[in-house]
Backbone bond lengths (Angstrom), bond angles and torsions (degrees), N, CA, C in turn:
res aa  C-N    CA-C-N  psi(-1)  N-CA   C-N-CA  omega(-1)  CA-C   N-CA-C  phi
1 X - - - 1.584 - - 1.486 103.93 -
2 X 1.393 111.09 131.46 1.468 121.79 -178.61 1.563 106.42 -81.48
3 X 1.297 119.20 148.88 1.408 125.74 177.93 1.466 116.02 -74.27
4 X 1.353 118.01 155.87 1.399 122.18 173.24 1.449 115.27 -47.60
5 X 1.283 119.37 126.50 1.565 121.36 175.87 1.388 108.20 100.51
6 X 1.391 122.54 -3.64 1.456 125.87 171.20 1.593 112.50 -95.49
7 X 1.195 117.13 -164.95 1.585 117.48 -173.10 1.492 111.76 -60.50
8 X 1.286 119.35 -48.43 1.427 123.71 -172.40 1.553 112.81 -98.79
9 X 1.355 115.44 66.13 1.486 121.22 -173.09 1.600 103.86 -65.15
10 X 1.344 109.99 148.56 1.487 117.19 -177.13 1.443 113.00 -76.92
11 X 1.351 119.40 154.58 1.454 124.55 -178.47 1.522 109.00 -128.37
12 X 1.337 108.37 138.39 1.411 120.73 -179.69 1.530 117.12 -113.67
13 X 1.206 125.98 143.77 1.427 130.20 165.24 1.579 111.99 -100.65
14 X 1.331 119.30 125.72 1.389 117.85 179.08 1.570 109.71 -123.89
15 X 1.326 120.44 118.23 1.344 126.92 -178.97 1.473 107.95 -84.91
16 X 1.499 110.08 154.19 1.524 111.44 179.56 1.524 113.62 63.63
17 X 1.375 120.68 35.23 1.444 123.55 -169.40 1.513 112.81 -96.09
18 X 1.308 116.80 12.76 1.476 119.05 179.18 1.431 111.43 -86.47
19 X 1.251 128.92 -3.44 1.548 126.07 -178.39 1.563 104.54 -167.13
20 X 1.354 107.03 176.13 1.445 124.30 168.36 1.541 115.13 49.49
21 X 1.398 112.23 -122.15 1.405 115.23 -174.28 1.659 112.79 -76.65
22 X 1.389 111.86 -33.79 1.406 114.36 174.18 1.563 114.70 -57.89
23 X 1.227 113.90 -34.51 1.473 121.39 -179.34 1.586 107.18 -73.18
24 X 1.166 118.21 -38.07 1.360 123.20 -177.98 1.526 109.77 -73.34
25 X 1.257 115.29 -38.72 1.565 122.39 173.53 1.507 109.30 -58.02
26 X 1.291 117.71 -52.51 1.546 120.80 -179.37 1.471 110.87 -57.23
27 X 1.384 118.20 -42.27 1.525 120.04 -179.24 1.562 107.59 -62.22
28 X 1.320 118.44 -41.89 1.414 122.72 177.53 1.477 117.45 -59.63
29 X 1.304 111.61 -53.54 1.571 121.02 -178.05 1.506 107.84 -60.35
30 X 1.251 119.45 -51.40 1.502 125.09 179.73 1.519 106.13 -54.59
31 X 1.315 119.48 -46.22 1.372 120.41 -176.32 1.569 112.20 -65.43
32 X 1.327 114.44 -26.99 1.482 120.26 178.03 1.547 118.81 -79.69
33 X 1.492 109.20 -0.64 1.429 117.14 -179.74 1.471 110.81 93.81
34 X 1.310 121.75 23.29 1.515 117.75 179.93 1.560 105.02 -111.63
35 X 1.223 114.28 143.76 1.395 119.39 -179.91 1.551 108.03 -88.70
36 X 1.296 121.82 142.87 1.425 123.83 -163.39 1.461 113.81 -125.06
37 X 1.367 125.19 131.48 1.301 125.81 153.15 1.546 116.61 -89.91
38 X 1.221 117.96 120.22 1.458 117.81 -177.70 1.497 107.65 -108.67
39 X 1.319 118.00 133.31 1.389 121.58 -166.33 1.540 110.86 -141.93
40 X 1.337 120.24 149.37 1.464 123.61 -176.42 1.585 101.01 171.71
41 X 1.371 107.89 176.08 1.509 117.34 -172.05 1.570 108.22 -75.38
42 X 1.365 121.83 -27.99 1.416 123.07 -171.18 1.426 117.31 -101.71
43 X 1.352 123.94 102.63 1.359 120.39 -178.28 1.615 110.95 -59.29
44 X 1.082 126.42 -40.09 1.527 130.70 -178.41 1.515 107.35 -54.79
45 X 1.375 116.83 -49.76 1.499 117.92 -174.48 1.439 107.57 -71.89
46 X 1.375 120.59 -30.85 1.501 121.02 -176.13 1.547 102.19 -72.96
47 X 1.358 123.50 -42.33 1.482 121.08 179.94 1.469 113.84 -58.44
48 X 1.446 109.66 -33.97 1.502 113.42 -177.80 1.572 107.97 -75.15
49 X 1.266 118.31 -31.30 1.400 124.51 166.54 1.561 114.14 -47.66
50 X 1.380 111.07 -62.21 1.290 123.18 179.89 1.538 112.17 -53.60
51 X 1.182 118.29 -42.89 1.557 124.21 -170.55 1.517 105.95 -74.34
52 X 1.360 116.22 -19.54 1.575 117.72 -180.00 1.453 112.01 -88.94
53 X 1.367 120.87 -4.91 1.432 122.67 -178.07 1.526 107.60 -94.48
54 X 1.365 116.68 119.67 1.394 118.31 178.86 1.528 113.46 -65.48
55 X 1.340 117.47 157.48 1.462 123.71 174.92 1.443 109.77 100.46
56 X 1.381 113.25 -162.21 1.405 126.09 -173.39 1.558 110.52 -70.49
57 X 1.404 114.88 117.62 1.468 119.29 -175.92 1.526 109.96 -66.34
58 X 1.372 120.39 -21.49 1.432 121.11 179.08 1.530 112.45 -65.46
59 X 1.308 122.73 -13.13 1.415 127.93 175.74 1.472 114.84 -78.88
60 X 1.371 115.76 -6.64 1.496 120.26 -177.39 1.508 103.37 -129.48
61 X 1.242 112.14 126.36 1.494 125.81 177.65 1.479 109.90 -110.94
62 X 1.332 119.04 120.07 1.537 125.73 176.42 1.563 111.44 -87.52
63 X 1.203 109.39 118.44 1.479 113.97 -178.95 1.517 114.83 -129.31
64 X 1.314 117.66 84.79 1.497 118.23 -171.52 1.640 103.57 -65.08
65 X 1.447 109.66 146.16 1.542 115.92 179.26 1.447 107.75 175.48
66 X 1.310 110.26 165.37 1.510 120.89 -171.66 1.619 100.75 -116.93
67 X 1.403 112.27 107.62 1.480 112.31 -176.29 1.538 112.91 -71.92
68 X 1.252 120.65 0.96 1.473 121.52 169.13 1.532 119.87 -85.25
69 X 1.260 108.92 1.97 1.444 124.02 -170.96 1.540 110.11 -114.74
70 X 1.260 123.84 113.53 1.447 125.37 -174.53 1.425 114.01 -56.24
71 X 1.389 124.66 -45.83 1.530 121.72 178.96 1.442 105.46 -61.41
72 X 1.300 126.76 -40.24 1.511 122.13 -174.98 1.469 117.40 -70.86
73 X 1.351 114.10 -28.89 1.390 119.84 169.29 1.402 113.60 -69.05
74 X 1.286 123.73 -39.59 1.509 124.22 168.95 1.478 112.27 -63.04
75 X 1.206 118.65 -39.74 1.534 119.19 -177.81 1.562 112.07 -72.17
76 X 1.282 116.57 -38.03 1.465 118.43 167.38 1.557 115.16 -52.39
77 X 1.197 118.19 -50.64 1.418 120.89 174.92 1.396 114.73 -59.32
78 X 1.374 116.30 -47.92 1.420 122.44 -175.30 1.662 108.03 -63.24
79 X 1.340 118.61 -36.50 1.463 117.90 177.35 1.413 110.50 -66.61
80 X 1.291 119.17 -39.22 1.402 124.84 -177.68 1.460 109.33 -65.23
81 X 1.304 119.78 -45.94 1.483 118.45 171.25 1.324 116.03 -62.64
82 X 1.381 119.53 -40.02 1.466 123.31 -179.86 1.611 111.47 -55.38
83 X 1.330 110.31 -48.02 1.463 120.28 -172.62 1.476 113.97 -73.54
84 X 1.330 114.43 -46.24 1.416 126.40 -165.43 1.619 116.42 -115.14
85 X 1.348 115.60 -8.71 1.409 127.03 -173.41 1.558 118.57 50.62
86 X 1.231 113.68 24.27 1.437 117.42 177.49 1.520 110.32 -163.54
87 X 1.304 118.85 168.48 1.604 120.11 175.36 1.549 101.64 -148.39
88 X 1.116 118.00 101.59 1.562 123.91 -168.43 1.609 108.06 -102.07
89 X 1.245 120.25 -36.29 1.565 125.86 -169.48 1.497 103.27 -134.70
90 X 1.464 110.97 132.52 1.445 120.03 167.54 1.565 105.78 -120.76
91 X 1.279 113.62 131.66 1.502 122.95 173.49 1.458 108.41 -112.67
92 X 1.312 123.39 107.28 1.391 128.02 177.49 1.424 108.08 -87.29
93 X 1.295 119.02 85.29 1.472 126.62 178.57 1.540 118.02 -102.59
94 X 1.268 120.03 -18.62 1.396 123.68 -176.71 1.510 111.41 -55.21
95 X 1.389 123.24 131.97 1.491 115.97 -176.75 1.497 101.42 -158.77
96 X 1.365 113.44 164.69 1.445 118.80 174.36 1.544 99.72 -157.47
97 X 1.497 107.56 177.38 1.451 113.60 -179.11 1.590 103.39 -156.75
98 X 1.348 111.96 166.95 1.612 112.92 172.21 1.576 96.93 -153.76
99 X 1.416 115.71 139.91 1.329 126.11 168.04 1.516 112.96 -107.58
100 X 1.423 115.19 144.03 1.419 119.25 173.76 1.452 107.44 -162.47
101 X 1.416 120.66 157.91 1.310 116.53 170.07 1.482 119.26 -56.05
102 X 1.305 124.85 142.30 1.458 135.37 -159.58 1.538 104.43 -48.47
103 X 1.391 120.68 -58.09 1.480 124.56 -168.26 1.522 107.31 -80.91
104 X 1.369 120.96 -4.26 1.487 121.79 174.34 1.473 115.67 -100.26
105 X 1.405 112.87 -1.34 1.457 114.50 -171.75 1.632 106.10 -77.77
106 X 1.340 110.71 124.21 1.458 119.59 -163.39 1.671 109.44 -91.15
107 X 1.312 117.92 159.14 1.395 118.10 -179.12 1.520 111.29 -68.02
108 X 1.379 116.72 -40.17 1.404 115.05 179.37 1.588 116.39 -61.69
109 X 1.231 118.33 -31.88 1.471 118.11 175.68 1.530 108.18 -70.91
110 X 1.393 115.92 -43.66 1.421 120.02 -178.22 1.593 106.05 -55.66
111 X 1.170 122.33 -46.64 1.508 128.97 -179.09 1.520 111.27 -60.48
112 X 1.246 115.49 -47.85 1.477 127.13 -177.45 1.553 107.34 -59.08
113 X 1.316 118.41 -49.92 1.401 120.37 179.60 1.481 112.84 -68.28
114 X 1.375 119.79 -49.30 1.380 123.44 178.71 1.563 112.75 -59.07
115 X 1.301 120.33 -36.80 1.312 125.19 -176.85 1.505 108.00 -66.56
116 X 1.267 118.58 -41.00 1.575 124.36 -176.41 1.502 107.82 -77.75
117 X 1.255 115.43 -53.97 1.581 117.66 -168.73 1.569 112.09 -79.56
118 X 1.291 118.49 -23.76 1.487 117.81 -170.96 1.575 112.47 -124.51
119 X 1.372 120.16 -60.37 1.370 127.28 173.94 1.525 116.01 -49.38
120 X 1.216 113.58 -51.23 1.537 118.67 178.94 1.558 112.27 -56.72
121 X 1.370 113.83 -39.71 1.473 119.10 -174.10 1.588 103.53 -61.74
122 X 1.273 116.46 -53.67 1.476 118.32 -176.61 1.504 107.37 -55.73
123 X 1.306 122.94 -52.40 1.373 123.24 -163.62 1.654 110.06 -84.85
124 X 1.327 112.89 -18.45 1.554 110.48 163.95 1.576 109.77 -70.26
125 X 1.278 116.95 -44.14 1.471 123.72 176.03 1.534 112.23 -50.52
126 X 1.344 112.69 -47.17 1.464 127.01 -179.02 1.569 107.50 -55.55
127 X 1.233 113.98 -41.75 1.487 125.80 -170.51 1.546 107.29 -75.51
128 X 1.266 118.96 -38.89 1.469 120.18 -174.08 1.528 110.36 -89.81
129 X 1.281 121.49 -30.81 1.462 124.78 -166.35 1.643 106.73 -55.57
130 X 1.168 124.60 -43.49 1.494 118.31 -176.51 1.504 109.67 -58.29
131 X 1.293 119.48 -38.17 1.497 114.21 -179.90 1.477 110.31 -70.44
132 X 1.274 124.29 -40.47 1.260 126.39 176.10 1.590 115.54 -62.82
133 X 1.399 115.46 -38.81 1.385 122.67 177.81 1.587 110.25 -60.92
134 X 1.398 113.73 -42.23 1.566 120.96 -171.90 1.537 100.80 -74.97
135 X 1.278 134.23 -21.99 1.386 130.09 -179.20 1.595 111.34 -96.26
136 X 1.345 110.20 -19.01 1.578 120.05 -178.74 1.470 113.13 70.71
137 X 1.169 113.20 38.85 1.538 118.77 176.25 1.596 109.19 -165.88
138 X 1.402 117.13 135.73 1.477 114.94 -179.02 1.464 106.48 -168.55
139 X 1.266 119.22 151.89 1.503 125.84 165.94 1.436 113.57 -126.25
140 X 1.419 117.27 129.68 1.456 117.49 173.91 1.507 104.87 -123.68
141 X 1.335 113.92 118.21 1.489 120.31 -175.26 1.526 106.42 -120.40
142 X 1.364 107.93 119.84 1.593 117.86 178.31 1.575 112.57 -101.36
143 X 1.303 112.43 129.87 1.431 117.89 -177.55 1.613 106.32 -86.19
144 X 1.233 121.17 98.21 1.568 119.83 175.67 1.450 113.77 -89.84
145 X 1.390 117.87 -127.12 1.454 117.91 177.41 1.576 109.85 -174.28
146 X 1.206 123.17 150.11 1.456 123.21 173.66 1.525 107.28 -51.67
147 X 1.285 120.18 -31.13 1.459 124.78 175.20 1.509 113.41 -78.25
148 X 1.384 114.40 16.40 1.495 117.84 160.71 1.485 116.60 -75.90
149 X 1.264 113.42 -23.85 1.476 120.59 -179.57 1.616 115.06 -129.70
150 X 1.278 112.42 -8.19 1.514 121.54 172.38 1.492 107.97 -112.86
151 X 1.411 110.45 163.81 1.441 111.18 178.76 1.526 106.50 -129.13
152 X 1.293 121.55 153.03 1.447 119.20 -178.53 1.452 118.11 -64.87
153 X 1.395 116.02 147.80 1.363 122.18 -179.57 1.558 106.26 -100.72
154 X 1.204 119.54 106.21 1.558 118.67 -175.28 1.642 113.21 -50.43
155 X 1.356 111.79 -35.96 1.427 112.99 -177.32 1.619 112.88 -60.83
156 X 1.238 112.42 -27.55 1.568 113.97 -179.46 1.581 111.73 -69.15
157 X 1.266 116.74 -24.69 1.435 117.56 -167.23 1.556 110.76 -108.90
158 X 1.335 109.39 -2.33 1.680 114.76 174.38 1.449 107.79 57.02
159 X 1.381 108.23 -133.57 1.600 118.77 -171.31 1.612 112.83 -70.65
160 X 1.354 110.67 -12.70 1.465 119.07 178.98 1.617 109.30 -67.26
161 X 1.178 119.31 -35.23 1.372 132.55 -177.17 1.579 111.00 -141.80
162 X 1.400 112.91 68.76 1.397 116.02 -174.35 1.587 113.09 -63.09
163 X 1.336 112.39 152.36 1.470 120.06 -178.89 1.406 115.71 -79.37
164 X 1.368 119.58 -15.19 1.455 126.73 -176.24 1.472 110.07 -158.99
165 X 1.316 114.85 165.04 1.452 125.46 -178.61 1.487 115.91 -145.27
166 X 1.243 122.44 166.51 1.484 122.87 -176.59 1.434 113.99 -67.17
167 X 1.346 117.07 -28.02 1.481 116.85 -174.86 1.542 110.95 -87.42
168 X 1.395 118.86 8.30 1.418 121.31 176.61 1.466 109.70 56.94
169 X 1.402 118.88 33.79 1.379 122.70 168.71 1.514 125.33 -88.49
170 X 1.397 112.03 9.33 1.340 117.02 176.17 1.498 112.40 98.80
171 X 1.388 116.81 169.78 1.540 117.63 172.35 1.481 115.37 -65.65
172 X 1.351 117.08 155.19 1.358 125.13 175.73 1.562 106.56 -74.35
173 X 1.400 113.55 118.80 1.466 120.36 -178.97 1.440 112.38 -130.36
174 X 1.325 114.21 175.81 1.426 127.22 178.49 1.415 113.80 -122.50
175 X 1.435 126.58 56.31 1.371 124.76 -161.78 1.521 112.96 -71.13
176 X 1.367 116.61 -32.66 1.430 118.33 -179.39 1.583 111.28 -70.27
177 X 1.335 112.11 -32.24 1.472 111.35 178.33 1.569 114.24 -68.31
178 X 1.334 112.82 -39.01 1.424 119.86 -177.20 1.564 107.80 -64.27
179 X 1.376 112.98 -51.20 1.435 121.56 -173.40 1.437 109.23 -64.11
180 X 1.354 121.73 -41.16 1.441 126.07 -179.44 1.521 110.16 -67.27
181 X 1.300 117.09 -43.18 1.589 116.25 177.23 1.480 113.69 -68.02
182 X 1.250 115.88 -36.79 1.484 119.88 -179.86 1.625 109.17 -71.64
183 X 1.293 118.20 -30.64 1.435 115.69 174.50 1.574 108.98 -80.68
184 X 1.263 120.22 -19.67 1.594 122.41 171.38 1.435 110.11 -63.45
185 X 1.399 118.51 -35.12 1.404 119.96 178.92 1.539 107.43 -65.21
186 X 1.278 116.01 -55.59 1.510 117.92 -175.92 1.575 106.53 -65.68
187 X 1.223 125.54 -38.08 1.449 118.93 177.13 1.612 110.69 -62.94
188 X 1.337 120.99 -29.08 1.399 127.04 -178.52 1.549 102.71 -65.78
189 X 1.238 117.57 -46.11 1.551 117.07 -175.16 1.510 111.06 -75.87
190 X 1.275 119.64 -32.19 1.490 124.20 179.34 1.626 104.74 -64.20
191 X 1.287 113.53 -60.06 1.432 118.60 177.76 1.504 112.84 -51.07
192 X 1.304 119.85 -47.16 1.384 122.08 -178.11 1.566 113.28 -49.96
193 X 1.358 113.77 -47.51 1.562 116.38 177.14 1.444 109.86 -69.67
194 X 1.344 120.69 -35.16 1.484 119.60 -173.03 1.544 114.75 -63.56
195 X 1.477 109.73 -35.55 1.564 114.18 -169.27 1.545 110.24 -113.84
196 X 1.366 116.70 2.68 1.443 113.90 172.98 1.497 122.02 -54.12
197 X 1.311 117.05 -31.61 1.499 124.99 179.53 1.509 108.62 -67.23
198 X 1.398 117.54 -12.76 1.489 120.30 -172.61 1.627 108.16 -104.24
199 X 1.267 112.46 0.61 1.542 117.81 179.11 1.442 109.25 87.25
200 X 1.331 117.68 16.89 1.598 119.03 -173.57 1.581 100.56 -103.66
201 X 1.363 116.83 141.59 1.429 124.07 168.17 1.373 108.49 -113.09
202 X 1.456 121.17 151.21 1.230 129.41 -177.93 1.628 109.57 -135.10
203 X 1.293 114.94 124.94 1.462 116.07 -173.80 1.587 103.28 -146.84
204 X 1.389 107.99 160.89 1.470 121.30 -179.36 1.530 108.24 -118.55
205 X 1.346 116.12 148.04 1.506 122.63 174.01 1.535 100.68 -124.29
206 X 1.426 113.03 132.43 1.459 121.83 -178.00 1.506 107.46 -114.46
207 X 1.239 118.82 100.17 1.525 127.33 -178.51 1.492 102.68 -68.80
208 X 1.328 116.69 139.82 1.541 120.46 162.61 1.482 111.63 -85.29
209 X 1.338 116.72 -122.72 1.373 130.92 -176.41 1.528 113.63 -80.14
210 X 1.267 117.96 95.62 1.459 123.08 -178.57 1.543 109.50 -130.05
211 X 1.390 114.43 135.89 1.481 116.53 179.51 1.387 111.07 -85.23
212 X 1.313 122.87 100.27 1.501 125.11 -179.60 1.626 104.63 -123.07
213 X 1.200 116.86 179.22 1.528 122.54 174.39 1.441 109.95 -55.63
214 X 1.366 117.05 -41.00 1.435 118.30 -172.83 1.593 108.37 -72.86
215 X 1.266 120.18 -43.27 1.502 123.22 -178.11 1.337 110.42 -72.71
216 X 1.359 122.37 -29.81 1.464 124.35 -174.32 1.693 109.05 -71.01
217 X 1.272 115.45 -5.47 1.393 118.89 176.25 1.584 115.61 -70.42
218 X 1.403 103.70 -28.25 1.559 107.80 -168.12 1.629 100.07 -128.29
219 X 1.271 124.84 12.21 1.438 119.47 -171.51 1.554 104.06 -128.93
220 X 1.346 115.57 116.23 1.453 123.22 170.44 1.436 113.93 -106.65
221 X 1.269 117.28 179.69 1.656 118.33 -174.12 1.561 107.27 -58.20
222 X 1.387 116.39 -43.97 1.513 115.03 -174.64 1.514 111.63 -61.95
223 X 1.439 117.10 -44.72 1.396 124.94 179.50 1.370 110.20 -64.77
224 X 1.368 122.61 -47.28 1.389 126.11 173.08 1.535 120.28 -45.95
225 X 1.396 109.01 -45.18 1.432 113.16 177.30 1.514 113.58 -67.90
226 X 1.377 118.55 -41.55 1.372 121.80 178.70 1.510 111.33 -56.81
227 X 1.440 114.07 -44.47 1.374 120.19 -176.55 1.683 115.36 -65.48
228 X 1.204 106.35 -36.49 1.481 116.55 177.15 1.429 113.30 -71.42
229 X 1.518 119.69 -25.63 1.317 120.28 -178.58 1.584 113.14 -80.67
230 X 1.512 107.40 -10.25 1.423 116.72 -178.40 1.491 109.91 -100.79
231 X 1.288 120.60 3.12 1.510 124.93 176.51 1.496 108.42 -102.95
232 X 1.340 115.09 129.87 1.360 115.93 -171.75 1.612 115.48 -61.22
233 X 1.327 111.93 -29.84 1.509 116.34 179.13 1.475 106.96 -86.14
234 X 1.276 123.48 -1.23 1.474 125.18 166.79 1.468 117.45 74.66
235 X 1.232 125.66 24.10 1.381 128.72 175.23 1.525 112.95 -159.57
236 X 1.428 115.37 170.80 1.375 118.86 167.93 1.504 114.18 -79.20
237 X 1.290 118.52 160.31 1.412 120.59 -177.70 1.580 109.22 -77.84
238 X 1.304 117.24 154.61 1.526 124.28 169.51 1.535 108.54 -87.75
239 X 1.294 123.79 138.51 1.385 122.50 -177.76 1.526 118.57 -57.27
240 X 1.388 108.01 -29.26 1.604 114.11 175.39 1.473 110.86 -63.14
241 X 1.280 119.75 -25.40 1.475 121.54 -174.21 1.633 104.93 -70.26
242 X 1.321 118.39 -32.83 1.477 117.04 168.73 1.513 112.78 -67.43
243 X 1.227 116.94 -34.76 1.473 122.49 179.85 1.542 106.83 -62.71
244 X 1.314 116.59 -41.40 1.454 115.00 -179.36 1.623 113.06 -64.63
245 X 1.377 110.93 -41.06 1.422 116.34 179.71 1.571 109.55 -58.57
246 X 1.364 115.20 -49.42 1.533 119.66 177.21 1.415 110.87 -56.32
247 X 1.284 122.67 -47.34 1.375 126.55 179.15 1.527 117.60 -51.80
248 X 1.356 112.16 -48.04 1.421 121.63 173.21 1.566 112.99 -59.82
249 X 1.229 120.84 -49.36 1.459 125.47 178.83 1.605 113.40 -65.76
250 X 1.305 109.31 -26.30 1.491 112.11 178.66 1.581 115.77 -85.24
251 X 1.414 112.81 -5.71 1.398 120.36 -172.05 1.642 106.71 -92.50
252 X 1.385 109.28 172.39 1.332 122.70 176.35 1.685 107.29 -66.94
253 X 1.376 116.20 -28.91 1.312 119.01 176.96 1.507 122.67 -57.71
254 X 1.389 112.19 -15.97 1.377 127.21 -179.62 1.573 113.59 -100.22
255 X 1.365 119.66 11.26 1.322 124.10 -172.57 1.519 118.05 -46.58
256 X 1.420 115.51 -34.33 1.484 122.55 -168.95 1.548 106.72 -110.75
257 X 1.364 117.69 25.99 1.353 117.70 -179.93 1.456 110.54 -126.74
258 X 1.388 121.26 115.95 1.473 126.03 -173.87 1.560 107.30 -150.17
259 X 1.290 112.61 149.09 1.451 120.55 -179.86 1.554 116.95 68.47
260 X 1.364 118.28 21.87 1.361 121.00 -177.73 1.485 112.99 -100.66
261 X 1.374 121.77 158.79 1.303 125.46 169.61 1.605 110.63 -111.05
262 X 1.279 117.64 106.40 1.557 122.63 -178.91 1.504 108.62 -89.25
263 X 1.334 111.11 108.83 1.464 115.90 177.56 1.542 111.44 -89.51
264 X 1.364 115.12 118.66 1.371 127.10 179.32 1.564 110.86 -106.81
265 X 1.237 119.37 78.87 1.383 121.99 -157.54 1.596 115.41 -138.76
266 X 1.364 110.91 2.74 1.500 114.02 -179.83 1.585 115.82 70.60
267 X 1.433 111.21 10.21 1.455 117.80 -176.78 1.520 113.58 88.19
268 X 1.434 117.94 13.22 1.429 118.08 177.74 1.477 111.36 -59.42
269 X 1.227 124.52 -41.41 1.451 125.11 -172.11 1.548 111.48 -81.62
270 X 1.212 126.24 2.62 1.452 126.78 177.82 1.329 119.24 -98.94
271 X 1.392 117.20 -3.27 1.497 126.30 170.90 1.478 115.27 -92.44
């Protein structure tokens, strides 16, 4: 396998790359010399991501698609192979959430969140693994969350996630989000064992408090200040800091690291 910068430069597929952490990951990997397929449901957002990445635009391929749909997953890989003749790195970053009073949380929303956050990660991995296996090298990086192993304290979010309601339906919660991200950590370990013989590593990154489009739905200035005060480093993370972590796990420097959950949370989860 030739190194980055030589003739056969590595290629990555990044899901959910139209905003937030996905956008930052794309910027970081392209900066590290990796060609990137950026994918997500919204073409305009993906084009904006591509325009924000310095350097040669030919190193970034915009492929709109829905990773919960099998034909789209196959097409994403096919376009990566067609443009770059290889698929070395998969970053499963696409994610969503939904909050509702516990007893009002519907099956449709449960399935939507699970399909995006967990099911698609397995099936995207299954799609790209044969290419990685055949070249004897690969990296799969799943973006999880500190809420993979922790759960929301309603008191921290006040009226944004109330602990009770008039209908006696229970506190407003995000059960599918937590279940999907917890499942993603177990999937990471399972896949790490299954594909190790082929030179493929599988790891997870669990971000802590980052201000993205997803978190901004439930985080206002008051809540942000409270959450920052509970983080040992005293601030929210910057999206590029997740990019740095992904770049490391995608590199040769991480050859002997697989099946881990790397928490990038400023110490949030150690208190």
